[in-house]
C-alpha positions in Angstrom: -1.9 2.5 -10.9 -3.8 -0.8 -11.5 -3.8 -3.1 -8.5 -2.5 -6.0 -10.6 0.6 -4.1 -11.5 1.7 -4.2 -7.9 4.4 -6.8 -7.3 2.6 -8.3 -4.3 -0.8 -8.8 -6.0 -1.1 -12.1 -7.9 -2.6 -12.4 -11.3 -6.5 -12.5 -11.3 -8.6 -13.4 -14.3 -12.2 -14.2 -14.9 -12.8 -17.6 -16.4 -14.8 -18.0 -19.6 -17.9 -20.2 -19.4 -16.1 -23.1 -21.0 -13.2 -22.8 -18.5 -15.6 -22.5 -15.6 -17.4 -25.7 -16.6 -14.1 -27.5 -17.0 -12.7 -26.4 -13.6 -16.0 -27.5 -11.9 -15.9 -30.8 -13.7 -12.3 -31.5 -12.9 -12.8 -30.6 -9.2 -16.2 -32.3 -9.1 -17.8 -29.5 -7.2 -20.4 -26.8 -7.5 -19.4 -23.1 -7.7 -20.8 -22.5 -4.2 -18.2 -24.9 -2.8 -15.3 -22.7 -3.9 -13.9 -20.0 -1.6 -15.6 -16.7 -2.2 -14.6 -13.3 -3.4 -17.0 -10.4 -3.1 -18.0 -8.5 -6.2 -17.1 -5.3 -4.5 -13.5 -6.4 -3.8 -11.2 -3.9 -5.4 -9.5 -6.5 -7.6 -12.8 -8.1 -8.7 -14.0 -4.6 -9.8 -10.7 -4.0 -11.6 -11.0 -7.2 -13.7 -14.7 -6.8 -14.3 -15.9 -9.8 -12.4 -19.6 -10.3 -12.0 -21.7 -12.3 -9.5 -21.6 -15.9 -10.5 -18.2 -15.7 -12.2 -15.2 -17.7 -11.2 -11.9 -16.0 -10.8 -8.5 -17.8 -11.3 -5.7 -16.5 -9.1 -2.2 -17.4 -10.1 0.5 -16.9 -7.4 4.2 -17.4 -7.7 5.6 -19.5 -4.9 9.2 -20.0 -3.9 8.5 -23.6 -2.9 5.7 -24.8 -5.2 6.6 -22.7 -8.3 3.1 -21.6 -9.3 -0.1 -22.0 -7.3 -3.5 -21.7 -8.9 -6.6 -20.9 -6.8 -10.2 -20.2 -7.7 -12.8 -17.9 -6.1 -16.5 -17.8 -6.7 -17.8 -14.2 -7.1 -20.7 -13.4 -4.7 -22.7 -10.3 -3.9 -21.4 -8.4 -0.8 -24.5 -9.2 1.3 -24.2 -13.0 0.9 -20.8 -13.0 2.7 -22.1 -10.8 5.5 -25.2 -12.9 6.1 -23.2 -16.1 6.3 -20.7 -14.5 8.7 -23.6 -13.4 10.9 -25.2 -16.8 11.0 -21.9 -18.4 12.0 -21.5 -16.0 14.9 -24.9 -17.1 16.4 
């Protein structure tokens, strides 16, 4: 069974380069300013996300209708190093 077929997993999709540039322009941010998702995350693997991609996550919400979030795909070591620095 694919993870995205489960009813509790929201839709994840990798943005095209054009979509990526547009999202960053609209939000007026750099990719590194987005929340992160590790390239070895099971859903990132399933959708074929690569380091440097941006993933769109579309969730259904009973109060807001639809909520769209974005994640920047990072290598697994990057997240671990940042977490260790924060602990110091």
